[in-house]
C-alpha positions, -999 to 999 in steps of 0.1 A, spaced: 158 -422 239 149 -451 217 171 -461 189 157 -485 163 180 -506 141 166 -493 108 177 -464 86 153 -468 58 128 -442 70 131 -406 56 151 -384 80 167 -413 98 205 -417 100 230 -444 109 239 -445 146 271 -464 155 284 -476 189 304 -444 194 272 -424 190 254 -445 215 283 -444 240 284 -406 237 247 -403 244 251 -425 275 280 -405 287 259 -374 283 234 -389 307 208 -400 282 187 -431 289 192 -451 257 172 -482 245 181 -500 214 154 -520 196 155 -542 165 132 -524 141 121 -556 124 115 -579 154 110 -554 182 135 -572 203 153 -551 229 190 -551 220 201 -526 247 220 -551 269 238 -566 239 248 -532 225 259 -518 259 280 -549 265 295 -546 230 304 -509 237 322 -520 269 340 -548 250 351 -525 222 362 -499 247 383 -524 266 402 -534 234 415 -499 230 428 -496 265 456 -518 278 442 -517 313 406 -524 304 382 -534 331 395 -547 364 400 -584 363 379 -590 394 350 -572 378 353 -594 348 354 -625 370 323 -614 389 305 -608 356 313 -644 345 300 -657 379 269 -636 376 262 -650 341 254 -683 357 231 -666 383 212 -641 361 191 -655 332 202 -643 298 236 -629 308 255 -658 293 235 -654 260 244 -618 258 281 -625 263 280 -653 238 262 -632 212 288 -605 215 317 -629 211 303 -641 178 
C-alpha cells in the first residue's frame, strides 16, 4: 500500500502515524512517499512511529537494541540521517 503525503486530491484523506501503525500491525506492506518530491519517507515514518510509541511506554525498547541501532547507524548508509531527521 502506498501512502502519498498529499491530501489535496478529491477523495483523499489525512493519514496519521496511528493509521500507518495500524495498517502495519494488520500485516499491510506500507510505503510512504512525499507527493511533491517523490522521496521515499517510509524509513523516517516507521522510525517516528517507533519513537512515538516508546514515549508512551515506560519500558520502551530494550536498551541493548537501541545501542545496536546506534552502532548500526555508523555502518549502514543513511541510518544516521533518519535518526537525526526524526529528532528535529
